[in-house]
LOGU-904577 format. One record per residue (C-alpha): residue in one letter; y, x, z. Coordinates in steps of 0.02 Angstrom, whole numbers, padded with zeros to 5 digits, always signed. Layout:
<recs>
AYXZ/...
</recs>
This chain:
<recs>
X-01755+00665-01646/X-01669+00504-01594/X-01660+00495-01401/X-01708+00326-01311/X-01577+00208-01263/X-01534+00210-01104/X-01595+00064-00997/X-01472-00079-00959/X-01376-00087-00803/X-01461-00179-00661/X-01380-00358-00649/X-01289-00403-00491/X-01391-00524-00393/X-01291-00694-00321/X-01283-00626-00153/X-01192-00465-00212/X-01056-00586-00324/X-01047-00700-00170/X-01003-00513-00041/X-00878-00461-00190/X-00784-00622-00201/X-00788-00652-00010/X-00711-00474+00019/X-00592-00519-00127/X-00532-00679-00035/X-00516-00588+00124/X-00403-00448+00064/X-00294-00597-00009/X-00308-00709+00156/X-00305-00579+00292/X-00115-00510+00271/X-00041-00693+00249/X-00150-00768+00398/X-00098-00631+00522/X+00076-00637+00466/X+00079-00822+00503/X-00012-00802+00659/X+00117-00678+00714/X+00267-00768+00670/X+00174-00929+00756/X+00146-00841+00904/X+00321-00759+00930/X+00400-00926+00902/X+00288-00999+01044/X+00318-00853+01169/X+00504-00878+01157/X+00475-01079+01173/X+00378-01037+01326/X+00533-00936+01396/X+00669-01060+01341/X+00603-01227+01348/X+00591-01235+01534/X+00777-01222+01552/X+00815-01359+01423/X+00846-01529+01512/X+00707-01670+01460/X+00851-01780+01386/X+00874-01651+01255/X+00686-01610+01225/X+00633-01691+01065/X+00447-01671+01103/X+00478-01754+01275/X+00594-01889+01185/X+00455-01931+01052/X+00334-01952+01198/X+00428-02075+01294/X+00478-02182+01148/X+00333-02176+01030/X+00195-02104+01145/X+00138-01982+01026/X+00120-01808+01096/X+00173-01670+00969/X+00192-01488+00971/X+00364-01449+00905/X+00384-01259+00882/X+00542-01185+00855/X+00643-01282+00969/X+00665-01139+01102/X+00712-01027+00957/X+00857-01128+00904/X+00925-01158+01065/X+00903-00980+01110/X+01004-00926+00942/X+01135-01066+00978/X+01149-01004+01163/X+01160-00818+01097/X+01292-00856+00961/X+01394-00938+01098/X+01390-00812+01228/X+01437-00678+01097/X+01595-00787+01046/X+01645-00797+01218/X+01636-00618+01260/X+01735-00584+01098/X+01885-00664+01194/X+01993-00587+01348/X+01923-00708+01457/X+01747-00671+01414/X+01769-00481+01419/X+01852-00498+01582/X+01705-00615+01662/X+01583-00481+01591/X+01666-00332+01680/X+01676-00421+01846/X+01490-00491+01813/X+01458-00298+01790/X+01540-00234+01948/X+01427-00353+02031/X+01273-00298+01961/X+01314-00121+01973/X+01356-00121+02152/X+01169-00161+02199/X+01093-00003+02219/X+00912-00045+02163/X+00979-00159+02007/X+01114-00034+01938/X+00990+00090+01857/X+00889-00033+01779/X+01028-00131+01713/X+01118+00033+01651/X+00956+00080+01570/X+00923-00075+01488/X+01114-00089+01426/X+01098+00077+01339/X+00925+00042+01249/X+00998-00139+01190/X+01154-00054+01129/X+01063+00090+01055/X+00951-00018+00957/X+01068-00158+00900/X+01215-00048+00865/X+01269-00096+00691/X+01401+00049+00664/X+01256+00183+00673/X+01102+00194+00572/X+00937+00224+00649/X+00785+00278+00558/X+00869+00288+00384/X+00764+00440+00337/X+00577+00475+00343/X+00548+00670+00356/X+00398+00795+00399/X+00408+00911+00548/X+00277+01036+00593/X+00184+00951+00749/X+00072+00998+00837/X+00086+01181+00779/X+00145+01278+00622/X+00052+01245+00463/X+00013+01050+00546/X+00142+00920+00455/X+00164+00754+00533/X+00283+00605+00468/X+00430+00571+00587/X+00585+00471+00574/X+00772+00546+00593/X+00851+00466+00731/X+01023+00553+00759/X+01117+00719+00772/X+01091+00799+00964/X+01229+00783+01060/X+01294+00856+01239/X+01197+00982+01334/X+01048+00981+01202/X+01163+01022+01058/X+01274+01157+01155/X+01098+01252+01202/X+01069+01283+01022/X+01166+01385+00896/X+01070+01289+00768/X+01099+01116+00702/X+00980+01010+00816/X+00938+00829+00758/X+00819+00704+00857/X+00680+00652+00772/X+00548+00509+00828/X+00364+00558+00798/X+00265+00385+00773/X+00075+00379+00826/X-00054+00292+00734/X-00100+00161+00703/X+00041+00099+00814/X+00210+00156+00776/X+00301+00105+00924/X+00234+00231+01022/X+00263+00410+01000/X+00364+00567+01040/X+00553+00609+01058/X+00565+00787+00979/X+00725+00891+00946/X+00713+01013+00805/X+00818+01118+00703/X+00883+01035+00541/X+00824+01186+00436/X+00642+01150+00501/X+00631+00966+00447/X+00585+00919+00266/X+00666+00757+00219/X+00560+00646+00112/X+00610+00544-00038/X+00502+00384+00019/X+00595+00245+00119/X+00561+00208+00281/X+00447+00071+00279/X+00337+00155+00149/X+00323+00293+00285/X+00281+00185+00416/X+00149+00089+00302/X+00070+00279+00292/X+00075+00287+00476/X-00007+00113+00516/X-00137+00140+00394/X-00195+00308+00445/X-00147+00381+00266/X-00242+00247+00176/X-00096+00165+00106/X+00025+00279-00004/X+00177+00230-00080/X+00195+00207-00254/X+00262+00359-00350/X+00243+00311-00520/X+00090+00436-00549/X-00003+00335-00672/X-00112+00501-00706/X-00167+00523-00531/X-00118+00719-00541/X+00000+00696-00389/X+00159+00731-00502/X+00261+00578-00542/X+00267+00543-00716/X+00451+00542-00741/X+00449+00721-00672/X+00321+00784-00802/X+00458+00735-00928/X+00587+00823-00854/X+00461+00968-00810/X+00446+01002-00992/X+00627+01042-00981/X+00616+01169-00868/X+00681+01074-00720/X+00540+00985-00619/X+00565+01102-00491/X+00733+01036-00438/X+00677+00880-00451/X+00528+00891-00340/X+00610+01010-00221/X+00479+01141-00252/X+00528+01349-00269/X+00421+01351-00446/X+00368+01219-00552/X+00189+01229-00602/X+00156+01309-00777/X+00158+01164-00903/X-00005+01144-01004/X+00016+01192-01191/X-00098+01071-01254/X+00001+00932-01145/X+00162+01006-01236/X+00106+00976-01394/X+00039+00801-01357/X+00226+00758-01290/X+00307+00835-01446/
</recs>
C-alpha cells in the first residue's frame, strides 16, 4: 500500500519575504548604526565641554565661517585639543617642577574642608581605574548569589586588603557583580577564594552574556550542541576530559561514539 505524497509546503508570500529581509537588514545595520551614533555623540559631548575654552582664532569652524561664509560642524576638534592638553600636562607632571606644582596645588585643595573629601574620592577612583600596573577585571567567575545554589557571573577585581583581609582567616577576594542589562552598575562583594569558580571565557564574552541577559553565549567550539566542547570530546576518549572541563567526574563515553571515532 502506497502512502499518499505529503502536500508541498506552503509558499511564502511577498509580505513574509519582505519581513524576513527587513529583519535580516536590521540585524546587520543596528550594531553598526548604534556604534557610529554612540561614537558621534561622545565626540560631540567632549567638544561641547572643550570648545568654549578654545580661542576663536584657533577654532577652524569659526575661521571657515568668517573667511568663506560657510557653516560647518567639524566634530573632533575638542577631542584633539583635550588629548593634546592632557599629553602636555602629563609631560609637565613628570618633571621636578611639575611634581612640585602638583603637590602645592593638592595641598591648597586639601585645605578646603568641603572640596577635600570630593577631590580625594575622585582621585582614588581615577587612579584605581587608570592604573596600568594593576590588572583589573582580568578574569570572569561564578559566585553563589543571592543564595546557595544560584550562580551569578562576576568579575574578579583584586585580593582583599587591610581590615577586610585581616578579619578573615580565609583568602578573601573582591569581585564585582554586574547587573543586567547595564553592567556598569552592580555590587561589590568580598568572598572567599575557595567559593569562587573561575571561568575560562574572557571578560568580554562574560560581559556580552550579562548584557544580552543570557541570549549571547561565547563560542566554545561545540558544533554538535551537546554543551561539551568538541576538543574536550576527543580527549574524553583518552580519559582526561574531567581534567580539561574542570569536573570531578567525566560523563561515561558512548560506546557507539567510540566506535565511530575509531
